[in-house]
ZAGUZA-259817 format. One record per residue (C-alpha): residue in one letter; x negated, y, z negated. Coordinates in nm, 2 decimals, always signed. Layout:
REM ZAGUZA-259817
[rec 'A' [X Y Z]] ...
This chain:
REM ZAGUZA-259817
[rec 'X' [-3.56 -2.23 +8.12]] [rec 'X' [-3.81 -1.96 +8.22]] [rec 'X' [-3.74 -1.60 +8.12]] [rec 'X' [-3.76 -1.28 +8.32]] [rec 'X' [-3.85 -0.94 +8.19]] [rec 'X' [-3.52 -0.74 +8.17]] [rec 'X' [-3.63 -0.41 +8.32]] [rec 'X' [-3.77 -0.16 +8.07]] [rec 'X' [-3.57 -0.30 +7.78]] [rec 'X' [-3.84 -0.52 +7.64]] [rec 'X' [-3.61 -0.82 +7.64]] [rec 'X' [-3.68 -1.14 +7.83]] [rec 'X' [-3.37 -1.31 +7.96]] [rec 'X' [-3.28 -1.64 +8.12]] [rec 'X' [-3.20 -1.63 +8.49]] [rec 'X' [-2.86 -1.78 +8.41]] [rec 'X' [-2.63 -1.59 +8.18]] [rec 'X' [-2.28 -1.65 +8.06]] [rec 'X' [-1.99 -1.42 +8.17]] [rec 'X' [-1.71 -1.41 +7.91]] [rec 'X' [-1.41 -1.30 +8.13]] [rec 'X' [-1.26 -1.65 +8.20]] [rec 'X' [-1.26 -1.77 +7.84]] [rec 'X' [-1.05 -1.46 +7.77]] [rec 'X' [-0.82 -1.42 +8.07]] [rec 'X' [-0.77 -1.80 +8.11]] [rec 'X' [-0.70 -1.84 +7.73]] [rec 'X' [-0.96 -2.12 +7.69]] [rec 'X' [-0.91 -2.29 +7.36]] [rec 'X' [-1.16 -2.20 +7.10]] [rec 'X' [-1.32 -2.55 +7.07]] [rec 'X' [-1.39 -2.57 +7.44]] [rec 'X' [-1.54 -2.21 +7.45]] [rec 'X' [-1.76 -2.30 +7.15]] [rec 'X' [-1.88 -2.62 +7.31]] [rec 'X' [-1.98 -2.43 +7.63]] [rec 'X' [-2.15 -2.14 +7.45]] [rec 'X' [-2.35 -2.36 +7.21]] [rec 'X' [-2.45 -2.59 +7.50]] [rec 'X' [-2.58 -2.29 +7.69]] [rec 'X' [-2.78 -2.17 +7.40]] [rec 'X' [-2.92 -2.52 +7.33]] [rec 'X' [-3.03 -2.53 +7.69]] [rec 'X' [-3.23 -2.21 +7.68]] [rec 'X' [-2.97 -1.97 +7.82]] [rec 'X' [-3.01 -1.65 +7.61]] [rec 'X' [-2.78 -1.40 +7.78]] [rec 'X' [-2.41 -1.35 +7.69]] [rec 'X' [-2.19 -1.09 +7.87]] [rec 'X' [-1.84 -0.99 +7.77]] [rec 'X' [-1.61 -0.69 +7.76]] [rec 'X' [-1.37 -0.52 +7.53]] [rec 'X' [-1.10 -0.56 +7.80]] [rec 'X' [-1.13 -0.94 +7.82]] [rec 'X' [-0.86 -1.06 +7.59]] [rec 'X' [-0.99 -1.28 +7.31]] [rec 'X' [-1.34 -1.31 +7.46]] [rec 'X' [-1.53 -1.10 +7.21]] [rec 'X' [-1.36 -1.28 +6.93]] [rec 'X' [-1.44 -1.62 +7.07]] [rec 'X' [-1.80 -1.54 +7.12]] [rec 'X' [-1.84 -1.39 +6.77]] [rec 'X' [-1.66 -1.68 +6.60]] [rec 'X' [-1.85 -1.96 +6.79]] [rec 'X' [-2.21 -1.83 +6.81]] [rec 'X' [-2.22 -1.52 +6.59]] [rec 'X' [-2.43 -1.72 +6.34]] [rec 'X' [-2.69 -1.77 +6.62]] [rec 'X' [-2.70 -1.40 +6.70]] [rec 'X' [-3.08 -1.38 +6.70]] [rec 'X' [-3.10 -1.63 +6.98]] [rec 'X' [-2.94 -1.43 +7.26]] [rec 'X' [-2.91 -1.09 +7.43]] [rec 'X' [-2.56 -0.96 +7.38]] [rec 'X' [-2.38 -0.73 +7.63]] [rec 'X' [-2.03 -0.59 +7.62]] [rec 'X' [-1.84 -0.33 +7.82]] [rec 'X' [-1.62 -0.04 +7.74]] [rec 'X' [-1.43 +0.27 +7.86]] [rec 'X' [-1.07 +0.17 +7.91]] [rec 'X' [-0.80 +0.30 +7.69]] [rec 'X' [-0.63 +0.06 +7.44]] [rec 'X' [-0.30 +0.10 +7.25]] [rec 'X' [-0.47 +0.03 +6.92]] [rec 'X' [-0.76 +0.28 +6.97]] [rec 'X' [-0.77 +0.66 +6.98]] [rec 'X' [-0.86 +0.85 +7.30]] [rec 'X' [-0.79 +0.83 +7.67]] [rec 'X' [-0.98 +0.62 +7.92]] [rec 'X' [-1.35 +0.71 +7.95]] [rec 'X' [-1.33 +0.96 +7.66]] [rec 'X' [-1.59 +0.98 +7.39]] [rec 'X' [-1.33 +0.90 +7.13]] [rec 'X' [-1.22 +0.57 +7.29]] [rec 'X' [-1.57 +0.46 +7.37]] [rec 'X' [-1.69 +0.53 +7.01]] [rec 'X' [-1.39 +0.34 +6.87]] [rec 'X' [-1.45 +0.05 +7.11]] [rec 'X' [-1.81 +0.01 +7.01]] [rec 'X' [-1.71 -0.02 +6.65]] [rec 'X' [-1.44 -0.27 +6.72]] [rec 'X' [-1.67 -0.48 +6.94]] [rec 'X' [-1.92 -0.50 +6.66]] [rec 'X' [-1.66 -0.64 +6.43]] [rec 'X' [-1.52 -0.88 +6.69]] [rec 'X' [-1.86 -1.01 +6.79]] [rec 'X' [-1.97 -1.04 +6.42]] [rec 'X' [-2.29 -0.84 +6.47]] [rec 'X' [-2.45 -0.52 +6.35]] [rec 'X' [-2.56 -0.42 +6.70]] [rec 'X' [-2.51 -0.48 +7.07]] [rec 'X' [-2.82 -0.51 +7.28]] [rec 'X' [-2.64 -0.34 +7.57]] [rec 'X' [-2.31 -0.16 +7.60]] [rec 'X' [-2.20 -0.09 +7.96]] [rec 'X' [-1.95 +0.16 +8.09]] [rec 'X' [-1.70 -0.07 +8.26]] [rec 'X' [-1.67 +0.04 +8.62]] [rec 'X' [-1.56 +0.40 +8.59]] [rec 'X' [-1.57 +0.59 +8.92]] [rec 'X' [-1.85 +0.83 +9.02]] [rec 'X' [-1.67 +1.15 +8.91]] [rec 'X' [-1.61 +1.02 +8.56]] [rec 'X' [-1.97 +0.89 +8.55]] [rec 'X' [-2.10 +1.24 +8.64]] [rec 'X' [-1.88 +1.40 +8.39]] [rec 'X' [-2.10 +1.25 +8.13]] [rec 'X' [-1.86 +1.20 +7.84]] [rec 'X' [-1.90 +0.82 +7.85]] [rec 'X' [-2.28 +0.82 +7.86]] [rec 'X' [-2.29 +1.08 +7.59]] [rec 'X' [-2.08 +0.87 +7.36]] [rec 'X' [-2.30 +0.57 +7.42]] [rec 'X' [-2.62 +0.77 +7.36]] [rec 'X' [-2.48 +0.86 +7.02]] [rec 'X' [-2.40 +0.50 +6.95]] [rec 'X' [-2.76 +0.41 +7.05]] [rec 'X' [-2.90 +0.69 +6.82]] [rec 'X' [-2.68 +0.54 +6.54]] [rec 'X' [-2.83 +0.20 +6.59]] [rec 'X' [-2.50 +0.04 +6.70]] [rec 'X' [-2.64 -0.04 +7.04]] [rec 'X' [-2.99 -0.08 +7.17]] [rec 'X' [-2.94 +0.03 +7.54]] [rec 'X' [-2.69 +0.21 +7.75]] [rec 'X' [-2.58 +0.07 +8.08]] [rec 'X' [-2.32 +0.08 +8.36]] [rec 'X' [-2.12 -0.19 +8.53]] [rec 'X' [-2.00 -0.12 +8.89]] [rec 'X' [-2.09 -0.11 +9.25]] [rec 'X' [-2.19 +0.10 +9.55]] [rec 'X' [-2.26 +0.47 +9.52]] [rec 'X' [-2.16 +0.49 +9.16]] [rec 'X' [-2.40 +0.21 +9.06]] [rec 'X' [-2.69 +0.36 +9.26]] [rec 'X' [-2.63 +0.69 +9.09]] [rec 'X' [-2.61 +0.54 +8.75]] [rec 'X' [-2.94 +0.36 +8.80]] [rec 'X' [-3.11 +0.69 +8.84]] [rec 'X' [-2.99 +0.84 +8.51]] [rec 'X' [-3.27 +0.83 +8.25]] [rec 'X' [-3.04 +0.71 +7.97]] [rec 'X' [-2.91 +0.41 +8.18]] [rec 'X' [-3.14 +0.11 +8.12]] [rec 'X' [-2.91 -0.17 +8.26]] [rec 'X' [-2.69 -0.21 +8.56]] [rec 'X' [-2.44 -0.49 +8.62]] [rec 'X' [-2.34 -0.51 +8.99]] [rec 'X' [-2.19 -0.76 +9.25]] [rec 'X' [-2.45 -0.95 +9.44]] [rec 'X' [-2.38 -1.28 +9.62]] [rec 'X' [-2.38 -1.44 +9.96]] [rec 'X' [-2.06 -1.25 +10.06]] [rec 'X' [-2.14 -0.93 +9.88]] [rec 'X' [-2.48 -0.80 +9.98]] [rec 'X' [-2.43 -0.42 +10.01]] [rec 'X' [-2.57 -0.36 +9.66]] [rec 'X' [-2.89 -0.55 +9.76]] [rec 'X' [-2.97 -0.26 +9.99]] [rec 'X' [-2.82 +0.03 +9.80]] [rec 'X' [-2.84 -0.04 +9.43]] [rec 'X' [-3.13 -0.28 +9.37]] [rec 'X' [-3.40 -0.04 +9.52]] [rec 'X' [-3.30 +0.23 +9.28]] [rec 'X' [-3.31 -0.02 +8.99]] [rec 'X' [-3.65 -0.13 +9.09]] [rec 'X' [-3.77 +0.23 +9.12]] [rec 'X' [-3.65 +0.31 +8.76]] [rec 'X' [-3.73 -0.03 +8.61]] [rec 'X' [-3.36 -0.09 +8.53]] [rec 'X' [-3.25 -0.43 +8.41]] [rec 'X' [-3.01 -0.59 +8.65]] [rec 'X' [-2.72 -0.83 +8.58]] [rec 'X' [-2.57 -0.99 +8.89]] [rec 'X' [-2.20 -1.05 +8.86]] [rec 'X' [-1.99 -1.29 +9.07]] [rec 'X' [-2.31 -1.47 +9.18]] [rec 'X' [-2.13 -1.76 +9.34]] [rec 'X' [-1.88 -1.53 +9.52]] [rec 'X' [-1.58 -1.67 +9.34]] [rec 'X' [-1.63 -2.00 +9.53]] [rec 'X' [-1.58 -1.82 +9.87]] [rec 'X' [-1.60 -2.16 +10.05]] [rec 'X' [-1.27 -2.27 +9.89]] [rec 'X' [-0.92 -2.19 +9.98]] [rec 'X' [-0.84 -1.87 +9.78]] [rec 'X' [-0.51 -2.02 +9.68]] [rec 'X' [-0.70 -2.26 +9.46]] [rec 'X' [-0.85 -1.98 +9.26]] [rec 'X' [-0.70 -1.85 +8.92]] [rec 'X' [-0.49 -1.54 +8.95]] [rec 'X' [-0.75 -1.31 +8.79]] [rec 'X' [-0.99 -1.39 +9.08]] [rec 'X' [-0.75 -1.43 +9.37]] [rec 'X' [-0.82 -1.08 +9.52]] [rec 'X' [-1.19 -1.11 +9.50]] [rec 'X' [-1.18 -1.47 +9.63]] [rec 'X' [-0.97 -1.38 +9.93]] [rec 'X' [-1.20 -1.11 +10.05]] [rec 'X' [-1.51 -1.32 +9.99]] [rec 'X' [-1.35 -1.62 +10.17]] [rec 'X' [-1.28 -1.40 +10.47]] [rec 'X' [-1.63 -1.27 +10.48]] [rec 'X' [-1.80 -1.61 +10.45]] [rec 'X' [-1.57 -1.75 +10.72]] [rec 'X' [-1.68 -1.47 +10.96]] [rec 'X' [-2.04 -1.53 +10.87]] [rec 'X' [-2.01 -1.88 +11.02]] [rec 'X' [-2.27 -2.05 +10.80]] [rec 'X' [-2.27 -2.41 +10.69]] [rec 'X' [-2.49 -2.57 +10.42]] [rec 'X' [-2.63 -2.81 +10.69]] [rec 'X' [-2.75 -2.51 +10.89]] [rec 'X' [-2.93 -2.39 +10.58]] [rec 'X' [-3.10 -2.73 +10.52]] [rec 'X' [-2.87 -2.86 +10.26]] [rec 'X' [-2.72 -3.21 +10.32]] [rec 'X' [-2.42 -3.38 +10.17]] [rec 'X' [-2.08 -3.25 +10.08]] [rec 'X' [-2.04 -2.88 +10.16]] [rec 'X' [-1.83 -2.80 +9.85]] [rec 'X' [-2.11 -2.94 +9.64]] [rec 'X' [-2.39 -2.77 +9.82]] [rec 'X' [-2.25 -2.42 +9.83]] [rec 'X' [-2.26 -2.34 +9.46]] [rec 'X' [-2.63 -2.42 +9.45]] [rec 'X' [-2.70 -2.22 +9.76]] [rec 'X' [-2.50 -1.92 +9.63]] [rec 'X' [-2.65 -1.91 +9.29]] [rec 'X' [-3.01 -1.95 +9.40]] [rec 'X' [-2.96 -1.69 +9.67]] [rec 'X' [-2.84 -1.43 +9.42]] [rec 'X' [-3.13 -1.51 +9.18]] [rec 'X' [-3.38 -1.47 +9.47]] [rec 'X' [-3.31 -1.11 +9.52]] [rec 'X' [-3.59 -0.87 +9.41]] [rec 'X' [-3.48 -0.68 +9.10]] [rec 'X' [-3.22 -0.93 +8.98]] [rec 'X' [-3.30 -1.05 +8.63]] [rec 'X' [-3.00 -1.26 +8.54]] [rec 'X' [-2.68 -1.38 +8.70]] [rec 'X' [-2.37 -1.44 +8.49]] [rec 'X' [-2.15 -1.75 +8.54]] [rec 'X' [-1.81 -1.75 +8.39]] [rec 'X' [-1.75 -2.12 +8.36]] [rec 'X' [-1.49 -2.29 +8.15]] [rec 'X' [-1.62 -2.64 +8.20]] [rec 'X' [-1.92 -2.78 +8.01]] [rec 'X' [-2.02 -3.01 +8.30]] [rec 'X' [-2.03 -2.71 +8.54]] [rec 'X' [-2.24 -2.52 +8.28]] [rec 'X' [-2.50 -2.81 +8.29]] [rec 'X' [-2.49 -2.81 +8.67]] [rec 'X' [-2.55 -2.43 +8.69]] [rec 'X' [-2.84 -2.46 +8.45]] [rec 'X' [-3.00 -2.72 +8.68]] [rec 'X' [-2.94 -2.50 +8.99]] [rec 'X' [-3.09 -2.19 +8.83]] [rec 'X' [-3.39 -2.39 +8.71]] [rec 'X' [-3.48 -2.48 +9.07]] [rec 'X' [-3.58 -2.12 +9.15]] [rec 'X' [-3.52 -1.94 +9.48]] [rec 'X' [-3.43 -2.13 +9.80]] [rec 'X' [-3.68 -2.13 +10.09]] [rec 'X' [-3.74 -1.79 +10.24]] [rec 'X' [-3.58 -1.89 +10.57]] [rec 'X' [-3.26 -1.98 +10.40]] [rec 'X' [-3.24 -1.64 +10.23]] [rec 'X' [-3.32 -1.47 +10.57]] [rec 'X' [-3.04 -1.66 +10.75]] [rec 'X' [-2.78 -1.56 +10.49]] [rec 'X' [-2.89 -1.20 +10.50]] [rec 'X' [-2.89 -1.20 +10.88]] [rec 'X' [-2.54 -1.36 +10.90]] [rec 'X' [-2.40 -1.09 +10.66]] [rec 'X' [-2.57 -0.80 +10.85]] [rec 'X' [-2.44 -0.93 +11.19]] [rec 'X' [-2.08 -0.93 +11.07]] [rec 'X' [-2.11 -0.60 +10.88]] [rec 'X' [-2.27 -0.37 +11.13]] [rec 'X' [-2.02 -0.10 +11.05]] [rec 'X' [-2.12 -0.12 +10.68]] [rec 'X' [-1.76 -0.18 +10.56]] [rec 'X' [-1.82 -0.48 +10.34]] [rec 'X' [-1.89 -0.27 +10.03]] [rec 'X' [-1.95 -0.42 +9.69]] [rec 'X' [-1.63 -0.54 +9.52]] [rec 'X' [-1.59 -0.35 +9.20]] 
C-alpha cells in the first residue's frame, strides 16, 4: 500500500488506518481483534488510532501488536475524566495521568501522537490540555500533539503551532470540514486523520447500526437520503449496498489534505475489502464533483456541520 506524508510529522502513513473504537465498545473478543490488527499490518496498513475512553481498546492493541510497535504509527486520545485517575476533565493532571496509563496499556515507551479528544473551543483556548501534552512531548512520552474534533474548534486547533495533527469528520454526508478545516491544515502542513470515512454506512437503515453509532448513523442517513444520489448515477454498477462503501471511502481519501482514513471494522473480511478499496485511489473527478454538488445543494444554509 502506498504511503502519504503525514503533514510535518516526518511520518509516512497508509491511506487506510485502523480505528479502535469498535473493538472496545463492542467488546470484540481478543482473538478476533488480534486477527484483524495483524492482518492489517501484514497488508501494509501502518496507522492505528485508539483512545483512552474506548473501553478495552488500548489494552487489546497493546497485547496483540505491541511486539510489532516499530511497524506502525500509534495514536491515542485523552482529556476526559476517569474514576481511577486524578484531575477533572481537560485538566493538566488528568491528561498527564492518562498519557502514562496509555503507555502502559499500549505496551510502548512512546505514542506517536496524542490527541485532545473533542474538547470544545473554550477549553481548547484555555490551553491547559495543550500545555500538558507539550510537557509530555518534551519528556519523550509522545512525539506530536494533536486535536480530534470538528468545525470551528478543529479549524482553530489547526492554526496552533504546537498542534501537528488533526482528526476530523470527513465523508460523503459530512463535508463541512472539507471547506473549513482542511484549508487551515494545508496552510500549516498539519497531518489529517479522517474519521467516519464511510459515514457510518449512511445508505443503511440506522436501526441496523450498533448503539454506539446510532446517533451519527441517523443523521448521516437523513442527509444522504436528501442528497438523492445513487451509485448508478455515479457510474458504479451492481448492488448499491456493495458499491457505497467503495464510493464513500475513496471519496474521503480523495480530499486534498487528508492523509489517512480510519476504519473501525470488527470483521477480517471487511478489513481486506477496505484495503482493496483504498488501494484503488481516488474516484473519477466527476464523481467527486457530483457528491460535493449534491451536498452543497441540500446544505445551502450551512446547517450540516461536522458531527463531533
